[in-house]
PDB file with one MODEL, atoms N, CA, C and O in Angstrom:
MODEL        1
ATOM      1  N   MET A   1     -56.986  -5.395 -45.823  1.00  0.00           N
ATOM      2  CA  MET A   1     -55.683  -5.071 -45.260  1.00  0.00           C
ATOM      3  C   MET A   1     -54.568  -5.509 -46.187  1.00  0.00           C
ATOM      4  O   MET A   1     -53.561  -4.810 -46.292  1.00  0.00           O
ATOM      5  N   GLY A   2     -54.706  -6.631 -46.859  1.00  0.00           N
ATOM      6  CA  GLY A   2     -53.663  -7.167 -47.709  1.00  0.00           C
ATOM      7  C   GLY A   2     -53.317  -6.259 -48.888  1.00  0.00           C
ATOM      8  O   GLY A   2     -52.144  -6.010 -49.167  1.00  0.00           O
ATOM      9  N   TRP A   3     -54.356  -5.764 -49.581  1.00  0.00           N
ATOM     10  CA  TRP A   3     -54.100  -4.905 -50.731  1.00  0.00           C
ATOM     11  C   TRP A   3     -53.449  -3.601 -50.325  1.00  0.00           C
ATOM     12  O   TRP A   3     -52.563  -3.105 -51.022  1.00  0.00           O
ATOM     13  N   ASN A   4     -53.875  -3.041 -49.211  1.00  0.00           N
ATOM     14  CA  ASN A   4     -53.270  -1.788 -48.749  1.00  0.00           C
ATOM     15  C   ASN A   4     -51.786  -1.975 -48.470  1.00  0.00           C
ATOM     16  O   ASN A   4     -50.968  -1.123 -48.818  1.00  0.00           O
ATOM     17  N   ASP A   5     -51.446  -3.091 -47.840  1.00  0.00           N
ATOM     18  CA  ASP A   5     -50.040  -3.380 -47.551  1.00  0.00           C
ATOM     19  C   ASP A   5     -49.247  -3.547 -48.835  1.00  0.00           C
ATOM     20  O   ASP A   5     -48.128  -3.046 -48.951  1.00  0.00           O
ATOM     21  N   LYS A   6     -49.825  -4.250 -49.798  1.00  0.00           N
ATOM     22  CA  LYS A   6     -49.139  -4.476 -51.072  1.00  0.00           C
ATOM     23  C   LYS A   6     -48.893  -3.163 -51.810  1.00  0.00           C
ATOM     24  O   LYS A   6     -47.811  -2.934 -52.350  1.00  0.00           O
ATOM     25  N   LEU A   7     -49.909  -2.309 -51.824  1.00  0.00           N
ATOM     26  CA  LEU A   7     -49.754  -1.018 -52.486  1.00  0.00           C
ATOM     27  C   LEU A   7     -48.712  -0.143 -51.785  1.00  0.00           C
ATOM     28  O   LEU A   7     -47.915   0.532 -52.436  1.00  0.00           O
ATOM     29  N   LYS A   8     -48.729  -0.166 -50.470  1.00  0.00           N
ATOM     30  CA  LYS A   8     -47.755   0.621 -49.706  1.00  0.00           C
ATOM     31  C   LYS A   8     -46.335   0.117 -49.981  1.00  0.00           C
ATOM     32  O   LYS A   8     -45.411   0.914 -50.142  1.00  0.00           O
ATOM     33  N   ASN A   9     -46.168  -1.200 -50.035  1.00  0.00           N
ATOM     34  CA  ASN A   9     -44.851  -1.766 -50.305  1.00  0.00           C
ATOM     35  C   ASN A   9     -44.372  -1.401 -51.708  1.00  0.00           C
ATOM     36  O   ASN A   9     -43.196  -1.092 -51.903  1.00  0.00           O
ATOM     37  N   LYS A  10     -45.270  -1.435 -52.674  1.00  0.00           N
ATOM     38  CA  LYS A  10     -44.909  -1.086 -54.047  1.00  0.00           C
ATOM     39  C   LYS A  10     -44.535   0.388 -54.126  1.00  0.00           C
ATOM     40  O   LYS A  10     -43.590   0.758 -54.823  1.00  0.00           O
ATOM     41  N   LYS A  11     -45.287   1.238 -53.402  1.00  0.00           N
ATOM     42  CA  LYS A  11     -44.986   2.664 -53.372  1.00  0.00           C
ATOM     43  C   LYS A  11     -43.605   2.901 -52.766  1.00  0.00           C
ATOM     44  O   LYS A  11     -42.829   3.712 -53.272  1.00  0.00           O
ATOM     45  N   ASP A  12     -43.304   2.190 -51.681  1.00  0.00           N
ATOM     46  CA  ASP A  12     -42.004   2.325 -51.032  1.00  0.00           C
ATOM     47  C   ASP A  12     -40.873   1.859 -51.941  1.00  0.00           C
ATOM     48  O   ASP A  12     -39.790   2.445 -51.952  1.00  0.00           O
ATOM     49  N   GLU A  13     -41.133   0.795 -52.706  1.00  0.00           N
ATOM     50  CA  GLU A  13     -40.120   0.295 -53.639  1.00  0.00           C
ATOM     51  C   GLU A  13     -39.825   1.347 -54.718  1.00  0.00           C
ATOM     52  O   GLU A  13     -38.668   1.609 -55.047  1.00  0.00           O
ATOM     53  N   THR A  14     -40.884   1.937 -55.253  1.00  0.00           N
ATOM     54  CA  THR A  14     -40.735   2.956 -56.287  1.00  0.00           C
ATOM     55  C   THR A  14     -40.015   4.182 -55.732  1.00  0.00           C
ATOM     56  O   THR A  14     -39.160   4.767 -56.398  1.00  0.00           O
ATOM     57  N   LYS A  15     -40.364   4.557 -54.525  1.00  0.00           N
ATOM     58  CA  LYS A  15     -39.719   5.698 -53.867  1.00  0.00           C
ATOM     59  C   LYS A  15     -38.227   5.418 -53.657  1.00  0.00           C
ATOM     60  O   LYS A  15     -37.392   6.304 -53.843  1.00  0.00           O
ATOM     61  N   GLY A  16     -37.898   4.180 -53.268  1.00  0.00           N
ATOM     62  CA  GLY A  16     -36.499   3.803 -53.083  1.00  0.00           C
ATOM     63  C   GLY A  16     -35.727   3.841 -54.383  1.00  0.00           C
ATOM     64  O   GLY A  16     -34.571   4.262 -54.413  1.00  0.00           O
ATOM     65  N   ALA A  17     -36.367   3.398 -55.469  1.00  0.00           N
ATOM     66  CA  ALA A  17     -35.713   3.419 -56.780  1.00  0.00           C
ATOM     67  C   ALA A  17     -35.442   4.859 -57.213  1.00  0.00           C
ATOM     68  O   ALA A  17     -34.380   5.166 -57.753  1.00  0.00           O
ATOM     69  N   ALA A  18     -36.414   5.732 -56.969  1.00  0.00           N
ATOM     70  CA  ALA A  18     -36.231   7.141 -57.315  1.00  0.00           C
ATOM     71  C   ALA A  18     -35.094   7.754 -56.498  1.00  0.00           C
ATOM     72  O   ALA A  18     -34.281   8.518 -57.018  1.00  0.00           O
ATOM     73  N   LYS A  19     -35.053   7.414 -55.234  1.00  0.00           N
ATOM     74  CA  LYS A  19     -34.003   7.924 -54.354  1.00  0.00           C
ATOM     75  C   LYS A  19     -32.630   7.425 -54.815  1.00  0.00           C
ATOM     76  O   LYS A  19     -31.660   8.184 -54.834  1.00  0.00           O
ATOM     77  N   GLU A  20     -32.558   6.147 -55.185  1.00  0.00           N
ATOM     78  CA  GLU A  20     -31.298   5.583 -55.660  1.00  0.00           C
ATOM     79  C   GLU A  20     -30.846   6.273 -56.950  1.00  0.00           C
ATOM     80  O   GLU A  20     -29.676   6.626 -57.095  1.00  0.00           O
ATOM     81  N   ASN A  21     -31.779   6.459 -57.877  1.00  0.00           N
ATOM     82  CA  ASN A  21     -31.435   7.114 -59.144  1.00  0.00           C
ATOM     83  C   ASN A  21     -31.043   8.570 -58.954  1.00  0.00           C
ATOM     84  O   ASN A  21     -30.142   9.062 -59.633  1.00  0.00           O
ATOM     85  N   LEU A  22     -31.701   9.258 -58.049  1.00  0.00           N
ATOM     86  CA  LEU A  22     -31.337  10.642 -57.754  1.00  0.00           C
ATOM     87  C   LEU A  22     -29.937  10.696 -57.148  1.00  0.00           C
ATOM     88  O   LEU A  22     -29.145  11.582 -57.469  1.00  0.00           O
ATOM     89  N   GLY A  23     -29.643   9.740 -56.270  1.00  0.00           N
ATOM     90  CA  GLY A  23     -28.299   9.665 -55.692  1.00  0.00           C
ATOM     91  C   GLY A  23     -27.234   9.429 -56.748  1.00  0.00           C
ATOM     92  O   GLY A  23     -26.154  10.016 -56.690  1.00  0.00           O
ATOM     93  N   LYS A  24     -27.542   8.564 -57.719  1.00  0.00           N
ATOM     94  CA  LYS A  24     -26.608   8.312 -58.822  1.00  0.00           C
ATOM     95  C   LYS A  24     -26.397   9.578 -59.640  1.00  0.00           C
ATOM     96  O   LYS A  24     -25.269   9.925 -59.993  1.00  0.00           O
ATOM     97  N   ALA A  25     -27.497  10.262 -59.938  1.00  0.00           N
ATOM     98  CA  ALA A  25     -27.431  11.453 -60.787  1.00  0.00           C
ATOM     99  C   ALA A  25     -26.664  12.597 -60.128  1.00  0.00           C
ATOM    100  O   ALA A  25     -25.975  13.364 -60.802  1.00  0.00           O
ATOM    101  N   THR A  26     -26.789  12.703 -58.820  1.00  0.00           N
ATOM    102  CA  THR A  26     -26.140  13.813 -58.120  1.00  0.00           C
ATOM    103  C   THR A  26     -24.795  13.428 -57.519  1.00  0.00           C
ATOM    104  O   THR A  26     -24.086  14.281 -56.985  1.00  0.00           O
ATOM    105  N   GLY A  27     -24.443  12.153 -57.603  1.00  0.00           N
ATOM    106  CA  GLY A  27     -23.182  11.696 -57.031  1.00  0.00           C
ATOM    107  C   GLY A  27     -23.239  11.535 -55.519  1.00  0.00           C
ATOM    108  O   GLY A  27     -22.199  11.463 -54.865  1.00  0.00           O
ATOM    109  N   ASP A  28     -24.437  11.478 -54.959  1.00  0.00           N
ATOM    110  CA  ASP A  28     -24.625  11.328 -53.515  1.00  0.00           C
ATOM    111  C   ASP A  28     -24.696   9.832 -53.191  1.00  0.00           C
ATOM    112  O   ASP A  28     -25.748   9.206 -53.324  1.00  0.00           O
ATOM    113  N   GLU A  29     -23.581   9.282 -52.772  1.00  0.00           N
ATOM    114  CA  GLU A  29     -23.511   7.840 -52.517  1.00  0.00           C
ATOM    115  C   GLU A  29     -24.392   7.408 -51.358  1.00  0.00           C
ATOM    116  O   GLU A  29     -24.960   6.316 -51.384  1.00  0.00           O
ATOM    117  N   GLN A  30     -24.511   8.255 -50.340  1.00  0.00           N
ATOM    118  CA  GLN A  30     -25.352   7.908 -49.189  1.00  0.00           C
ATOM    119  C   GLN A  30     -26.814   7.790 -49.617  1.00  0.00           C
ATOM    120  O   GLN A  30     -27.502   6.849 -49.222  1.00  0.00           O
ATOM    121  N   MET A  31     -27.286   8.731 -50.414  1.00  0.00           N
ATOM    122  CA  MET A  31     -28.670   8.682 -50.883  1.00  0.00           C
ATOM    123  C   MET A  31     -28.876   7.454 -51.765  1.00  0.00           C
ATOM    124  O   MET A  31     -29.926   6.814 -51.710  1.00  0.00           O
ATOM    125  N   GLN A  32     -27.888   7.132 -52.564  1.00  0.00           N
ATOM    126  CA  GLN A  32     -27.955   5.961 -53.429  1.00  0.00           C
ATOM    127  C   GLN A  32     -28.087   4.686 -52.593  1.00  0.00           C
ATOM    128  O   GLN A  32     -28.905   3.819 -52.899  1.00  0.00           O
ATOM    129  N   ARG A  33     -27.276   4.578 -51.533  1.00  0.00           N
ATOM    130  CA  ARG A  33     -27.345   3.404 -50.653  1.00  0.00           C
ATOM    131  C   ARG A  33     -28.682   3.337 -49.930  1.00  0.00           C
ATOM    132  O   ARG A  33     -29.259   2.258 -49.793  1.00  0.00           O
ATOM    133  N   GLU A  34     -29.183   4.489 -49.462  1.00  0.00           N
ATOM    134  CA  GLU A  34     -30.477   4.518 -48.768  1.00  0.00           C
ATOM    135  C   GLU A  34     -31.595   4.053 -49.697  1.00  0.00           C
ATOM    136  O   GLU A  34     -32.476   3.299 -49.284  1.00  0.00           O
ATOM    137  N   GLY A  35     -31.557   4.500 -50.942  1.00  0.00           N
ATOM    138  CA  GLY A  35     -32.570   4.096 -51.912  1.00  0.00           C
ATOM    139  C   GLY A  35     -32.527   2.601 -52.167  1.00  0.00           C
ATOM    140  O   GLY A  35     -33.565   1.945 -52.247  1.00  0.00           O
ATOM    141  N   HIS A  36     -31.332   2.073 -52.293  1.00  0.00           N
ATOM    142  CA  HIS A  36     -31.178   0.639 -52.499  1.00  0.00           C
ATOM    143  C   HIS A  36     -31.681  -0.135 -51.279  1.00  0.00           C
ATOM    144  O   HIS A  36     -32.342  -1.163 -51.418  1.00  0.00           O
ATOM    145  N   SER A  37     -31.367   0.360 -50.107  1.00  0.00           N
ATOM    146  CA  SER A  37     -31.823  -0.270 -48.866  1.00  0.00           C
ATOM    147  C   SER A  37     -33.346  -0.234 -48.763  1.00  0.00           C
ATOM    148  O   SER A  37     -33.969  -1.226 -48.382  1.00  0.00           O
ATOM    149  N   ASP A  38     -33.940   0.899 -49.100  1.00  0.00           N
ATOM    150  CA  ASP A  38     -35.404   1.026 -49.068  1.00  0.00           C
ATOM    151  C   ASP A  38     -36.058   0.003 -49.997  1.00  0.00           C
ATOM    152  O   ASP A  38     -37.076  -0.599 -49.655  1.00  0.00           O
ATOM    153  N   GLN A  39     -35.467  -0.184 -51.160  1.00  0.00           N
ATOM    154  CA  GLN A  39     -36.004  -1.160 -52.106  1.00  0.00           C
ATOM    155  C   GLN A  39     -35.901  -2.576 -51.551  1.00  0.00           C
ATOM    156  O   GLN A  39     -36.827  -3.374 -51.695  1.00  0.00           O
ATOM    157  N   SER A  40     -34.781  -2.880 -50.923  1.00  0.00           N
ATOM    158  CA  SER A  40     -34.584  -4.218 -50.363  1.00  0.00           C
ATOM    159  C   SER A  40     -35.604  -4.516 -49.269  1.00  0.00           C
ATOM    160  O   SER A  40     -36.172  -5.607 -49.221  1.00  0.00           O
ATOM    161  N   VAL A  41     -35.832  -3.554 -48.402  1.00  0.00           N
ATOM    162  CA  VAL A  41     -36.811  -3.725 -47.326  1.00  0.00           C
ATOM    163  C   VAL A  41     -38.203  -3.937 -47.921  1.00  0.00           C
ATOM    164  O   VAL A  41     -38.953  -4.805 -47.474  1.00  0.00           O
ATOM    165  N   SER A  42     -38.535  -3.148 -48.920  1.00  0.00           N
ATOM    166  CA  SER A  42     -39.837  -3.273 -49.563  1.00  0.00           C
ATOM    167  C   SER A  42     -39.995  -4.645 -50.224  1.00  0.00           C
ATOM    168  O   SER A  42     -41.060  -5.257 -50.146  1.00  0.00           O
ATOM    169  N   ASN A  43     -38.938  -5.121 -50.870  1.00  0.00           N
ATOM    170  CA  ASN A  43     -39.001  -6.440 -51.512  1.00  0.00           C
ATOM    171  C   ASN A  43     -39.204  -7.541 -50.479  1.00  0.00           C
ATOM    172  O   ASN A  43     -39.943  -8.493 -50.733  1.00  0.00           O
ATOM    173  N   LEU A  44     -38.567  -7.429 -49.328  1.00  0.00           N
ATOM    174  CA  LEU A  44     -38.762  -8.418 -48.271  1.00  0.00           C
ATOM    175  C   LEU A  44     -40.202  -8.401 -47.755  1.00  0.00           C
ATOM    176  O   LEU A  44     -40.791  -9.451 -47.499  1.00  0.00           O
ATOM    177  N   LYS A  45     -40.752  -7.212 -47.608  1.00  0.00           N
ATOM    178  CA  LYS A  45     -42.140  -7.098 -47.153  1.00  0.00           C
ATOM    179  C   LYS A  45     -43.094  -7.701 -48.183  1.00  0.00           C
ATOM    180  O   LYS A  45     -44.069  -8.361 -47.823  1.00  0.00           O
ATOM    181  N   GLN A  46     -42.809  -7.473 -49.463  1.00  0.00           N
ATOM    182  CA  GLN A  46     -43.649  -8.038 -50.512  1.00  0.00           C
ATOM    183  C   GLN A  46     -43.574  -9.559 -50.496  1.00  0.00           C
ATOM    184  O   GLN A  46     -44.583 -10.234 -50.700  1.00  0.00           O
ATOM    185  N   ALA A  47     -42.393 -10.095 -50.257  1.00  0.00           N
ATOM    186  CA  ALA A  47     -42.241 -11.549 -50.169  1.00  0.00           C
ATOM    187  C   ALA A  47     -43.058 -12.091 -49.000  1.00  0.00           C
ATOM    188  O   ALA A  47     -43.683 -13.146 -49.115  1.00  0.00           O
ATOM    189  N   GLY A  48     -43.057 -11.382 -47.890  1.00  0.00           N
ATOM    190  CA  GLY A  48     -43.858 -11.781 -46.732  1.00  0.00           C
ATOM    191  C   GLY A  48     -45.335 -11.789 -47.053  1.00  0.00           C
ATOM    192  O   GLY A  48     -46.056 -12.688 -46.622  1.00  0.00           O
ATOM    193  N   GLU A  49     -45.798 -10.799 -47.804  1.00  0.00           N
ATOM    194  CA  GLU A  49     -47.207 -10.743 -48.207  1.00  0.00           C
ATOM    195  C   GLU A  49     -47.552 -11.937 -49.091  1.00  0.00           C
ATOM    196  O   GLU A  49     -48.634 -12.511 -48.964  1.00  0.00           O
ATOM    197  N   LYS A  50     -46.643 -12.312 -49.983  1.00  0.00           N
ATOM    198  CA  LYS A  50     -46.892 -13.462 -50.863  1.00  0.00           C
ATOM    199  C   LYS A  50     -46.996 -14.753 -50.059  1.00  0.00           C
ATOM    200  O   LYS A  50     -47.831 -15.609 -50.351  1.00  0.00           O
ATOM    201  N   VAL A  51     -46.150 -14.887 -49.055  1.00  0.00           N
ATOM    202  CA  VAL A  51     -46.207 -16.078 -48.194  1.00  0.00           C
ATOM    203  C   VAL A  51     -47.540 -16.126 -47.458  1.00  0.00           C
ATOM    204  O   VAL A  51     -48.178 -17.176 -47.384  1.00  0.00           O
ATOM    205  N   LYS A  52     -47.961 -14.974 -46.910  1.00  0.00           N
ATOM    206  CA  LYS A  52     -49.242 -14.936 -46.215  1.00  0.00           C
ATOM    207  C   LYS A  52     -50.388 -15.303 -47.162  1.00  0.00           C
ATOM    208  O   LYS A  52     -51.302 -16.032 -46.778  1.00  0.00           O
ATOM    209  N   ASP A  53     -50.337 -14.797 -48.402  1.00  0.00           N
ATOM    210  CA  ASP A  53     -51.378 -15.115 -49.371  1.00  0.00           C
ATOM    211  C   ASP A  53     -51.422 -16.610 -49.682  1.00  0.00           C
ATOM    212  O   ASP A  53     -52.498 -17.187 -49.844  1.00  0.00           O
ATOM    213  N   THR A  54     -50.260 -17.222 -49.761  1.00  0.00           N
ATOM    214  CA  THR A  54     -50.186 -18.648 -50.058  1.00  0.00           C
ATOM    215  C   THR A  54     -50.892 -19.459 -48.975  1.00  0.00           C
ATOM    216  O   THR A  54     -51.618 -20.404 -49.285  1.00  0.00           O
ATOM    217  N   PHE A  55     -50.689 -19.105 -47.726  1.00  0.00           N
ATOM    218  CA  PHE A  55     -51.301 -19.852 -46.634  1.00  0.00           C
ATOM    219  C   PHE A  55     -52.780 -19.525 -46.454  1.00  0.00           C
ATOM    220  O   PHE A  55     -53.514 -20.326 -45.876  1.00  0.00           O
ATOM    221  N   LYS A  56     -53.233 -18.376 -46.932  1.00  0.00           N
ATOM    222  CA  LYS A  56     -54.634 -18.008 -46.816  1.00  0.00           C
ATOM    223  C   LYS A  56     -55.514 -18.765 -47.815  1.00  0.00           C
ATOM    224  O   LYS A  56     -56.727 -18.854 -47.623  1.00  0.00           O
ATOM    225  N   LYS A  57     -54.922 -19.307 -48.868  1.00  0.00           N
ATOM    226  CA  LYS A  57     -55.709 -19.952 -49.917  1.00  0.00           C
ATOM    227  C   LYS A  57     -56.215 -21.335 -49.541  1.00  0.00           C
ATOM    228  O   LYS A  57     -56.831 -22.004 -50.371  1.00  0.00           O
ATOM    229  N   ASP A  58     -55.976 -21.778 -48.333  1.00  0.00           N
ATOM    230  CA  ASP A  58     -56.406 -23.118 -47.918  1.00  0.00           C
ATOM    231  C   ASP A  58     -57.865 -23.292 -48.068  1.00  0.00           C
ATOM    232  O   ASP A  58     -58.393 -24.362 -47.764  1.00  0.00           O
TER     233      ASP A  58
ENDMDL
END
C-alpha cells in the first residue's frame, strides 16, 4: 500500500507541475493556481507518507 500511495502522490505532483506550466504558457492564472495547489497537496501527502515510514521502522 505504501509504494502505491507514494507513486500516486508523485504522479499528482507531476500533473500539478504540468498544469501550472501550461497555465503560465497560456496566461491562464486560474489553471496556474490550481496546478500550484495540486503540487502543494501532493507534497503534504508525501510528507505524511514519510512520517508513517519513520514510525514503521521500529
